[in-house]
PQR file with spaces between the fields and no chain letter, atoms N, CA, C, O and H, PARSE charges and radii, in Angstrom:
ATOM       1  N    UNK     1     -12.804  -16.786   -6.371 -0.4000 1.5000
ATOM       2  CA   UNK     1     -12.948  -15.679   -5.448 -0.0000 2.0000
ATOM       3  C    UNK     1     -13.295  -14.391   -6.186  0.5500 1.7000
ATOM       4  O    UNK     1     -14.063  -13.573   -5.679 -0.5500 1.4000
ATOM       5  N    UNK     2     -12.734  -14.204   -7.382 -0.4000 1.5000
ATOM       6  CA   UNK     2     -13.014  -12.996   -8.151 -0.0000 2.0000
ATOM       7  C    UNK     2     -14.488  -12.908   -8.536  0.5500 1.7000
ATOM       8  O    UNK     2     -15.070  -11.829   -8.427 -0.5500 1.4000
ATOM       9  H    UNK     2     -12.110  -14.869   -7.794  0.4000 1.0000
ATOM      10  N    UNK     3     -15.118  -14.003   -8.983 -0.4000 1.5000
ATOM      11  CA   UNK     3     -16.550  -13.894   -9.302 -0.0000 2.0000
ATOM      12  C    UNK     3     -17.398  -13.491   -8.091  0.5500 1.7000
ATOM      13  O    UNK     3     -18.384  -12.768   -8.231 -0.5500 1.4000
ATOM      14  H    UNK     3     -14.645  -14.879   -9.071  0.4000 1.0000
ATOM      15  N    UNK     4     -17.011  -13.959   -6.912 -0.4000 1.5000
ATOM      16  CA   UNK     4     -17.737  -13.582   -5.698 -0.0000 2.0000
ATOM      17  C    UNK     4     -17.598  -12.088   -5.427  0.5500 1.7000
ATOM      18  O    UNK     4     -18.574  -11.430   -5.067 -0.5500 1.4000
ATOM      19  H    UNK     4     -16.210  -14.546   -6.798  0.4000 1.0000
ATOM      20  N    UNK     5     -16.402  -11.556   -5.597 -0.4000 1.5000
ATOM      21  CA   UNK     5     -16.187  -10.127   -5.377 -0.0000 2.0000
ATOM      22  C    UNK     5     -16.970   -9.281   -6.388  0.5500 1.7000
ATOM      23  O    UNK     5     -17.554   -8.255   -6.039 -0.5500 1.4000
ATOM      24  H    UNK     5     -15.610  -12.091   -5.889  0.4000 1.0000
ATOM      25  N    UNK     6     -16.970   -9.729   -7.635 -0.4000 1.5000
ATOM      26  CA   UNK     6     -17.737   -8.998   -8.651 -0.0000 2.0000
ATOM      27  C    UNK     6     -19.228   -9.051   -8.353  0.5500 1.7000
ATOM      28  O    UNK     6     -19.935   -8.059   -8.526 -0.5500 1.4000
ATOM      29  H    UNK     6     -16.496  -10.562   -7.919  0.4000 1.0000
ATOM      30  N    UNK     7     -19.704  -10.202   -7.909 -0.4000 1.5000
ATOM      31  CA   UNK     7     -21.114  -10.330   -7.559 -0.0000 2.0000
ATOM      32  C    UNK     7     -21.462   -9.402   -6.390  0.5500 1.7000
ATOM      33  O    UNK     7     -22.507   -8.751   -6.404 -0.5500 1.4000
ATOM      34  H    UNK     7     -19.130  -11.008   -7.769  0.4000 1.0000
ATOM      35  N    UNK     8     -20.599   -9.342   -5.390 -0.4000 1.5000
ATOM      36  CA   UNK     8     -20.844   -8.459   -4.251 -0.0000 2.0000
ATOM      37  C    UNK     8     -20.888   -6.995   -4.675  0.5500 1.7000
ATOM      38  O    UNK     8     -21.718   -6.229   -4.185 -0.5500 1.4000
ATOM      39  H    UNK     8     -19.750   -9.871   -5.379  0.4000 1.0000
ATOM      40  N    UNK     9     -20.003   -6.608   -5.578 -0.4000 1.5000
ATOM      41  CA   UNK     9     -19.990   -5.224   -6.047 -0.0000 2.0000
ATOM      42  C    UNK     9     -21.253   -4.919   -6.848  0.5500 1.7000
ATOM      43  O    UNK     9     -21.835   -3.845   -6.695 -0.5500 1.4000
ATOM      44  H    UNK     9     -19.329   -7.230   -5.976  0.4000 1.0000
ATOM      45  N    UNK    10     -21.682   -5.847   -7.695 -0.4000 1.5000
ATOM      46  CA   UNK    10     -22.906   -5.640   -8.479 -0.0000 2.0000
ATOM      47  C    UNK    10     -24.120   -5.542   -7.562  0.5500 1.7000
ATOM      48  O    UNK    10     -24.985   -4.692   -7.769 -0.5500 1.4000
ATOM      49  H    UNK    10     -21.210   -6.719   -7.819  0.4000 1.0000
ATOM      50  N    UNK    11     -24.190   -6.401   -6.558 -0.4000 1.5000
ATOM      51  CA   UNK    11     -25.302   -6.359   -5.601 -0.0000 2.0000
ATOM      52  C    UNK    11     -25.290   -5.037   -4.847  0.5500 1.7000
ATOM      53  O    UNK    11     -26.342   -4.436   -4.629 -0.5500 1.4000
ATOM      54  H    UNK    11     -23.487   -7.092   -6.390  0.4000 1.0000
ATOM      55  N    UNK    12     -24.114   -4.584   -4.451 -0.4000 1.5000
ATOM      56  CA   UNK    12     -24.008   -3.317   -3.723 -0.0000 2.0000
ATOM      57  C    UNK    12     -24.483   -2.150   -4.582  0.5500 1.7000
ATOM      58  O    UNK    12     -25.187   -1.266   -4.093 -0.5500 1.4000
ATOM      59  H    UNK    12     -23.259   -5.072   -4.628  0.4000 1.0000
ATOM      60  N    UNK    13     -24.109   -2.141   -5.840 -0.4000 1.5000
ATOM      61  CA   UNK    13     -24.541   -1.061   -6.735 -0.0000 2.0000
ATOM      62  C    UNK    13     -26.050   -1.104   -6.935  0.5500 1.7000
ATOM      63  O    UNK    13     -26.713   -0.067   -6.895 -0.5500 1.4000
ATOM      64  H    UNK    13     -23.537   -2.859   -6.237  0.4000 1.0000
ATOM      65  N    UNK    14     -26.596   -2.297   -7.151 -0.4000 1.5000
ATOM      66  CA   UNK    14     -28.043   -2.433   -7.356 -0.0000 2.0000
ATOM      67  C    UNK    14     -28.819   -1.975   -6.121  0.5500 1.7000
ATOM      68  O    UNK    14     -29.801   -1.242   -6.239 -0.5500 1.4000
ATOM      69  H    UNK    14     -26.057   -3.140   -7.183  0.4000 1.0000
ATOM      70  N    UNK    15     -28.380   -2.407   -4.939 -0.4000 1.5000
ATOM      71  CA   UNK    15     -29.057   -1.988   -3.711 -0.0000 2.0000
ATOM      72  C    UNK    15     -28.943   -0.483   -3.506  0.5500 1.7000
ATOM      73  O    UNK    15     -29.892    0.164   -3.063 -0.5500 1.4000
ATOM      74  H    UNK    15     -27.582   -3.003   -4.844  0.4000 1.0000
ATOM      75  N    UNK    16     -27.788    0.065   -3.828 -0.4000 1.5000
ATOM      76  CA   UNK    16     -27.598    1.508   -3.691 -0.0000 2.0000
ATOM      77  C    UNK    16     -28.513    2.299   -4.609  0.5500 1.7000
ATOM      78  O    UNK    16     -29.093    3.304   -4.199 -0.5500 1.4000
ATOM      79  H    UNK    16     -27.017   -0.460   -4.189  0.4000 1.0000
ATOM      80  N    UNK    17     -28.644    1.850   -5.842 -0.4000 1.5000
ATOM      81  CA   UNK    17     -29.511    2.557   -6.792 -0.0000 2.0000
ATOM      82  C    UNK    17     -30.968    2.458   -6.351  0.5500 1.7000
ATOM      83  O    UNK    17     -31.686    3.458   -6.346 -0.5500 1.4000
ATOM      84  H    UNK    17     -28.173    1.033   -6.175  0.4000 1.0000
ATOM      85  N    UNK    18     -31.404    1.263   -5.984 -0.4000 1.5000
ATOM      86  CA   UNK    18     -32.791    1.095   -5.541 -0.0000 2.0000
ATOM      87  C    UNK    18     -33.059    1.920   -4.291  0.5500 1.7000
ATOM      88  O    UNK    18     -34.099    2.567   -4.173 -0.5500 1.4000
ATOM      89  H    UNK    18     -30.821    0.450   -5.989  0.4000 1.0000
ATOM      90  N    UNK    19     -32.106    1.892   -3.354 -0.4000 1.5000
ATOM      91  CA   UNK    19     -32.280    2.645   -2.117 -0.0000 2.0000
ATOM      92  C    UNK    19     -32.303    4.143   -2.330  0.5500 1.7000
ATOM      93  O    UNK    19     -32.987    4.861   -1.600 -0.5500 1.4000
ATOM      94  H    UNK    19     -31.260    1.367   -3.450  0.4000 1.0000
ATOM      95  N    UNK    20     -31.568    4.625   -3.316 -0.4000 1.5000
ATOM      96  CA   UNK    20     -31.540    6.054   -3.580 -0.0000 2.0000
ATOM      97  C    UNK    20     -32.768    6.524   -4.357  0.5500 1.7000
ATOM      98  O    UNK    20     -33.215    7.658   -4.183 -0.5500 1.4000
ATOM      99  H    UNK    20     -31.013    4.042   -3.908  0.4000 1.0000
ATOM     100  N    UNK    21     -33.314    5.660   -5.211 -0.4000 1.5000
ATOM     101  CA   UNK    21     -34.410    6.068   -6.085 -0.0000 2.0000
ATOM     102  C    UNK    21     -35.780    5.898   -5.425  0.5500 1.7000
ATOM     103  O    UNK    21     -36.618    6.797   -5.496 -0.5500 1.4000
ATOM     104  H    UNK    21     -32.951    4.740   -5.353  0.4000 1.0000
ATOM     105  N    UNK    22     -36.006    4.764   -4.790 -0.4000 1.5000
ATOM     106  CA   UNK    22     -37.324    4.468   -4.240 -0.0000 2.0000
ATOM     107  C    UNK    22     -37.481    5.149   -2.880  0.5500 1.7000
ATOM     108  O    UNK    22     -36.654    4.986   -1.983 -0.5500 1.4000
ATOM     109  H    UNK    22     -35.325    4.034   -4.731  0.4000 1.0000
ATOM     110  N    UNK    23     -38.539    5.898   -2.757 -0.4000 1.5000
ATOM     111  CA   UNK    23     -38.782    6.625   -1.523 -0.0000 2.0000
ATOM     112  C    UNK    23     -39.100    5.644   -0.386  0.5500 1.7000
ATOM     113  O    UNK    23     -39.906    4.729   -0.555 -0.5500 1.4000
ATOM     114  H    UNK    23     -39.211    6.030   -3.485  0.4000 1.0000
ATOM     115  N    UNK    24     -38.474    5.841    0.747 -0.4000 1.5000
ATOM     116  CA   UNK    24     -38.713    4.999    1.899 -0.0000 2.0000
ATOM     117  C    UNK    24     -37.816    3.776    1.993  0.5500 1.7000
ATOM     118  O    UNK    24     -37.929    3.000    2.942 -0.5500 1.4000
ATOM     119  H    UNK    24     -37.819    6.584    0.884  0.4000 1.0000
ATOM     120  N    UNK    25     -36.930    3.592    1.027 -0.4000 1.5000
ATOM     121  CA   UNK    25     -36.033    2.440    1.063 -0.0000 2.0000
ATOM     122  C    UNK    25     -34.577    2.885    1.213  0.5500 1.7000
ATOM     123  O    UNK    25     -33.674    2.314    0.602 -0.5500 1.4000
ATOM     124  H    UNK    25     -36.838    4.222    0.256  0.4000 1.0000
ATOM     125  N    UNK    26     -34.371    3.894    2.021 -0.4000 1.5000
ATOM     126  CA   UNK    26     -33.022    4.412    2.237 -0.0000 2.0000
ATOM     127  C    UNK    26     -32.126    3.369    2.903  0.5500 1.7000
ATOM     128  O    UNK    26     -30.907    3.385    2.729 -0.5500 1.4000
ATOM     129  H    UNK    26     -35.104    4.358    2.517  0.4000 1.0000
ATOM     130  N    UNK    27     -32.740    2.465    3.666 -0.4000 1.5000
ATOM     131  CA   UNK    27     -31.943    1.421    4.318 -0.0000 2.0000
ATOM     132  C    UNK    27     -31.246    0.531    3.294  0.5500 1.7000
ATOM     133  O    UNK    27     -30.186   -0.021    3.590 -0.5500 1.4000
ATOM     134  H    UNK    27     -33.729    2.452    3.807  0.4000 1.0000
ATOM     135  N    UNK    28     -31.813    0.376    2.098 -0.4000 1.5000
ATOM     136  CA   UNK    28     -31.151   -0.405    1.052 -0.0000 2.0000
ATOM     137  C    UNK    28     -29.875    0.278    0.585  0.5500 1.7000
ATOM     138  O    UNK    28     -28.893   -0.388    0.259 -0.5500 1.4000
ATOM     139  H    UNK    28     -32.674    0.824    1.858  0.4000 1.0000
ATOM     140  N    UNK    29     -29.888    1.602    0.553 -0.4000 1.5000
ATOM     141  CA   UNK    29     -28.682    2.340    0.205 -0.0000 2.0000
ATOM     142  C    UNK    29     -27.592    2.082    1.241  0.5500 1.7000
ATOM     143  O    UNK    29     -26.432    1.876    0.886 -0.5500 1.4000
ATOM     144  H    UNK    29     -30.686    2.143    0.818  0.4000 1.0000
ATOM     145  N    UNK    30     -27.957    2.094    2.498 -0.4000 1.5000
ATOM     146  CA   UNK    30     -26.988    1.832    3.570 -0.0000 2.0000
ATOM     147  C    UNK    30     -26.446    0.409    3.458  0.5500 1.7000
ATOM     148  O    UNK    30     -25.242    0.190    3.594 -0.5500 1.4000
ATOM     149  H    UNK    30     -28.900    2.262    2.787  0.4000 1.0000
ATOM     150  N    UNK    31     -27.325   -0.550    3.212 -0.4000 1.5000
ATOM     151  CA   UNK    31     -26.887   -1.942    3.057 -0.0000 2.0000
ATOM     152  C    UNK    31     -25.964   -2.073    1.844  0.5500 1.7000
ATOM     153  O    UNK    31     -24.971   -2.799    1.893 -0.5500 1.4000
ATOM     154  H    UNK    31     -28.303   -0.371    3.102  0.4000 1.0000
ATOM     155  N    UNK    32     -26.289   -1.379    0.768 -0.4000 1.5000
ATOM     156  CA   UNK    32     -25.441   -1.405   -0.425 -0.0000 2.0000
ATOM     157  C    UNK    32     -24.051   -0.869   -0.153  0.5500 1.7000
ATOM     158  O    UNK    32     -23.064   -1.428   -0.631 -0.5500 1.4000
ATOM     159  H    UNK    32     -27.095   -0.789    0.728  0.4000 1.0000
ATOM     160  N    UNK    33     -23.965    0.210    0.610 -0.4000 1.5000
ATOM     161  CA   UNK    33     -22.659    0.786    0.953 -0.0000 2.0000
ATOM     162  C    UNK    33     -21.865   -0.189    1.826  0.5500 1.7000
ATOM     163  O    UNK    33     -20.660   -0.353    1.636 -0.5500 1.4000
ATOM     164  H    UNK    33     -24.768    0.664    0.998  0.4000 1.0000
ATOM     165  N    UNK    34     -22.532   -0.831    2.775 -0.4000 1.5000
ATOM     166  CA   UNK    34     -21.852   -1.797    3.658 -0.0000 2.0000
ATOM     167  C    UNK    34     -21.336   -2.984    2.850  0.5500 1.7000
ATOM     168  O    UNK    34     -20.202   -3.420    3.047 -0.5500 1.4000
ATOM     169  H    UNK    34     -23.511   -0.698    2.929  0.4000 1.0000
ATOM     170  N    UNK    35     -22.152   -3.506    1.949 -0.4000 1.5000
ATOM     171  CA   UNK    35     -21.729   -4.639    1.113 -0.0000 2.0000
ATOM     172  C    UNK    35     -20.556   -4.236    0.230  0.5500 1.7000
ATOM     173  O    UNK    35     -19.629   -5.022    0.037 -0.5500 1.4000
ATOM     174  H    UNK    35     -23.073   -3.152    1.789  0.4000 1.0000
ATOM     175  N    UNK    36     -20.587   -3.017   -0.309 -0.4000 1.5000
ATOM     176  CA   UNK    36     -19.494   -2.541   -1.150 -0.0000 2.0000
ATOM     177  C    UNK    36     -18.198   -2.433   -0.344  0.5500 1.7000
ATOM     178  O    UNK    36     -17.136   -2.831   -0.822 -0.5500 1.4000
ATOM     179  H    UNK    36     -21.340   -2.378   -0.152  0.4000 1.0000
ATOM     180  N    UNK    37     -18.282   -1.904    0.856 -0.4000 1.5000
ATOM     181  CA   UNK    37     -17.085   -1.782    1.691 -0.0000 2.0000
ATOM     182  C    UNK    37     -16.531   -3.152    2.078  0.5500 1.7000
ATOM     183  O    UNK    37     -15.316   -3.350    2.101 -0.5500 1.4000
ATOM     184  H    UNK    37     -19.145   -1.580    1.244  0.4000 1.0000
ATOM     185  N    UNK    38     -17.418   -4.093    2.381 -0.4000 1.5000
ATOM     186  CA   UNK    38     -16.961   -5.443    2.700 -0.0000 2.0000
ATOM     187  C    UNK    38     -16.266   -6.102    1.507  0.5500 1.7000
ATOM     188  O    UNK    38     -15.267   -6.801    1.678 -0.5500 1.4000
ATOM     189  H    UNK    38     -18.405   -3.932    2.362  0.4000 1.0000
ATOM     190  N    UNK    39     -16.784   -5.884    0.318 -0.4000 1.5000
ATOM     191  CA   UNK    39     -16.154   -6.471   -0.862 -0.0000 2.0000
ATOM     192  C    UNK    39     -14.784   -5.845   -1.102  0.5500 1.7000
ATOM     193  O    UNK    39     -13.858   -6.537   -1.526 -0.5500 1.4000
ATOM     194  H    UNK    39     -17.595   -5.316    0.179  0.4000 1.0000
ATOM     195  N    UNK    40     -14.640   -4.548   -0.838 -0.4000 1.5000
ATOM     196  CA   UNK    40     -13.326   -3.923   -0.973 -0.0000 2.0000
ATOM     197  C    UNK    40     -12.343   -4.473    0.053  0.5500 1.7000
ATOM     198  O    UNK    40     -11.170   -4.674   -0.261 -0.5500 1.4000
ATOM     199  H    UNK    40     -15.392   -3.986   -0.493  0.4000 1.0000
ATOM     200  N    UNK    41     -12.804   -4.714    1.261 -0.4000 1.5000
ATOM     201  CA   UNK    41     -11.938   -5.282    2.291 -0.0000 2.0000
ATOM     202  C    UNK    41     -11.500   -6.694    1.898  0.5500 1.7000
ATOM     203  O    UNK    41     -10.329   -7.046    2.042 -0.5500 1.4000
ATOM     204  H    UNK    41     -13.757   -4.550    1.516  0.4000 1.0000
ATOM     205  N    UNK    42     -12.436   -7.496    1.405 -0.4000 1.5000
ATOM     206  CA   UNK    42     -12.092   -8.845    0.959 -0.0000 2.0000
ATOM     207  C    UNK    42     -11.082   -8.814   -0.181  0.5500 1.7000
ATOM     208  O    UNK    42     -10.142   -9.608   -0.210 -0.5500 1.4000
ATOM     209  H    UNK    42     -13.387   -7.210    1.288  0.4000 1.0000
ATOM     210  N    UNK    43     -11.283   -7.896   -1.114 -0.4000 1.5000
ATOM     211  CA   UNK    43     -10.355   -7.763   -2.239 -0.0000 2.0000
ATOM     212  C    UNK    43      -8.977   -7.351   -1.742  0.5500 1.7000
ATOM     213  O    UNK    43      -7.965   -7.860   -2.225 -0.5500 1.4000
ATOM     214  H    UNK    43     -12.047   -7.251   -1.090  0.4000 1.0000
ATOM     215  N    UNK    44      -8.928   -6.435   -0.779 -0.4000 1.5000
ATOM     216  CA   UNK    44      -7.646   -6.002   -0.230 -0.0000 2.0000
ATOM     217  C    UNK    44      -6.922   -7.118    0.490  0.5500 1.7000
ATOM     218  O    UNK    44      -5.704   -7.252    0.366 -0.5500 1.4000
ATOM     219  H    UNK    44      -9.750   -6.022   -0.386  0.4000 1.0000
ATOM     220  N    UNK    45      -7.660   -7.926    1.245 -0.4000 1.5000
ATOM     221  CA   UNK    45      -7.045   -9.059    1.930 -0.0000 2.0000
ATOM     222  C    UNK    45      -6.493  -10.069    0.936  0.5500 1.7000
ATOM     223  O    UNK    45      -5.403  -10.609    1.119 -0.5500 1.4000
ATOM     224  H    UNK    45      -8.649   -7.817    1.346  0.4000 1.0000
ATOM     225  N    UNK    46      -7.257  -10.313   -0.111 -0.4000 1.5000
ATOM     226  CA   UNK    46      -6.816  -11.281   -1.123 -0.0000 2.0000
ATOM     227  C    UNK    46      -5.593  -10.758   -1.859  0.5500 1.7000
ATOM     228  O    UNK    46      -4.665  -11.519   -2.130 -0.5500 1.4000
ATOM     229  H    UNK    46      -8.144   -9.874   -0.260  0.4000 1.0000
ATOM     230  N    UNK    47      -5.578   -9.484   -2.184 -0.4000 1.5000
ATOM     231  CA   UNK    47      -4.447   -8.880   -2.873 -0.0000 2.0000
ATOM     232  C    UNK    47      -3.220   -8.872   -1.973  0.5500 1.7000
ATOM     233  O    UNK    47      -2.106   -9.098   -2.446 -0.5500 1.4000
ATOM     234  H    UNK    47      -6.333   -8.865   -1.963  0.4000 1.0000
ATOM     235  N    UNK    48      -3.408   -8.616   -0.690 -0.4000 1.5000
ATOM     236  CA   UNK    48      -2.290   -8.607    0.248 -0.0000 2.0000
ATOM     237  C    UNK    48      -1.643   -9.972    0.390  0.5500 1.7000
ATOM     238  O    UNK    48      -0.421  -10.074    0.494 -0.5500 1.4000
ATOM     239  H    UNK    48      -4.312   -8.432   -0.306  0.4000 1.0000
ATOM     240  N    UNK    49      -2.449  -11.014    0.397 -0.4000 1.5000
ATOM     241  CA   UNK    49      -1.902  -12.370    0.481 -0.0000 2.0000
ATOM     242  C    UNK    49      -1.121  -12.716   -0.773  0.5500 1.7000
ATOM     243  O    UNK    49      -0.073  -13.357   -0.705 -0.5500 1.4000
ATOM     244  H    UNK    49      -3.442  -10.930    0.313  0.4000 1.0000
ATOM     245  N    UNK    50      -1.634  -12.291   -1.909 -0.4000 1.5000
ATOM     246  CA   UNK    50      -0.959  -12.608   -3.174 -0.0000 2.0000
ATOM     247  C    UNK    50       0.380  -11.888   -3.271  0.5500 1.7000
ATOM     248  O    UNK    50       1.363  -12.461   -3.741 -0.5500 1.4000
ATOM     249  H    UNK    50      -2.486  -11.770   -1.964  0.4000 1.0000
ATOM     250  N    UNK    51       0.422  -10.636   -2.827 -0.4000 1.5000
ATOM     251  CA   UNK    51       1.652   -9.843   -2.908 -0.0000 2.0000
ATOM     252  C    UNK    51       2.700  -10.379   -1.927  0.5500 1.7000
ATOM     253  O    UNK    51       3.896  -10.235   -2.178 -0.5500 1.4000
ATOM     254  H    UNK    51      -0.376  -10.170   -2.445  0.4000 1.0000
ATOM     255  N    UNK    52       2.284  -10.982   -0.837 -0.4000 1.5000
ATOM     256  CA   UNK    52       3.204  -11.493    0.163 -0.0000 2.0000
ATOM     257  C    UNK    52       3.979  -12.717   -0.292  0.5500 1.7000
ATOM     258  O    UNK    52       5.035  -13.016    0.265 -0.5500 1.4000
ATOM     259  H    UNK    52       1.312  -11.099   -0.633  0.4000 1.0000
ATOM     260  N    UNK    53       3.483  -13.426   -1.281 -0.4000 1.5000
ATOM     261  CA   UNK    53       4.135  -14.659   -1.736 -0.0000 2.0000
ATOM     262  C    UNK    53       5.378  -14.384   -2.545  0.5500 1.7000
ATOM     263  O    UNK    53       6.292  -15.209   -2.548 -0.5500 1.4000
ATOM     264  H    UNK    53       2.624  -13.183   -1.734  0.4000 1.0000
ATOM     265  N    UNK    54       5.454  -13.264   -3.230 -0.4000 1.5000
ATOM     266  CA   UNK    54       6.551  -13.016   -4.172 -0.0000 2.0000
ATOM     267  C    UNK    54       7.749  -12.310   -3.572  0.5500 1.7000
ATOM     268  O    UNK    54       8.627  -11.888   -4.324 -0.5500 1.4000
ATOM     269  H    UNK    54       4.711  -12.594   -3.228  0.4000 1.0000
ATOM     270  N    UNK    55       7.835  -12.160   -2.279 -0.4000 1.5000
ATOM     271  CA   UNK    55       8.953  -11.443   -1.677 -0.0000 2.0000
ATOM     272  C    UNK    55      10.222  -12.298   -1.649  0.5500 1.7000
ATOM     273  O    UNK    55      10.176  -13.528   -1.629 -0.5500 1.4000
ATOM     274  H    UNK    55       7.122  -12.503   -1.667  0.4000 1.0000
ATOM     275  N    UNK    56      11.345  -11.599   -1.648 -0.4000 1.5000
ATOM     276  CA   UNK    56      12.634  -12.279   -1.608 -0.0000 2.0000
ATOM     277  C    UNK    56      12.871  -12.907   -0.242  0.5500 1.7000
ATOM     278  O    UNK    56      12.372  -12.431    0.778 -0.5500 1.4000
ATOM     279  H    UNK    56      11.383  -10.600   -1.663  0.4000 1.0000
ATOM     280  N    UNK    57      13.629  -13.967   -0.248 -0.4000 1.5000
ATOM     281  CA   UNK    57      13.903  -14.675    1.018 -0.0000 2.0000
ATOM     282  C    UNK    57      15.186  -14.224    1.640  0.5500 1.7000
ATOM     283  O    UNK    57      15.563  -14.717    2.704 -0.5500 1.4000
ATOM     284  H    UNK    57      14.035  -14.354   -1.077  0.4000 1.0000
């Protein structure tokens, strides 16, 4: 799962840079931001599940 999250973050950064630099491709910047936010949400869900296992009974 971690490699998938890292790949999503790298793709988001690449799309953001291309979208910001190349004129007329602003939609790539928006897609990059959306992919980055989705990867953060996935990471948060995964972290929340992991933290829930170690609680006292």
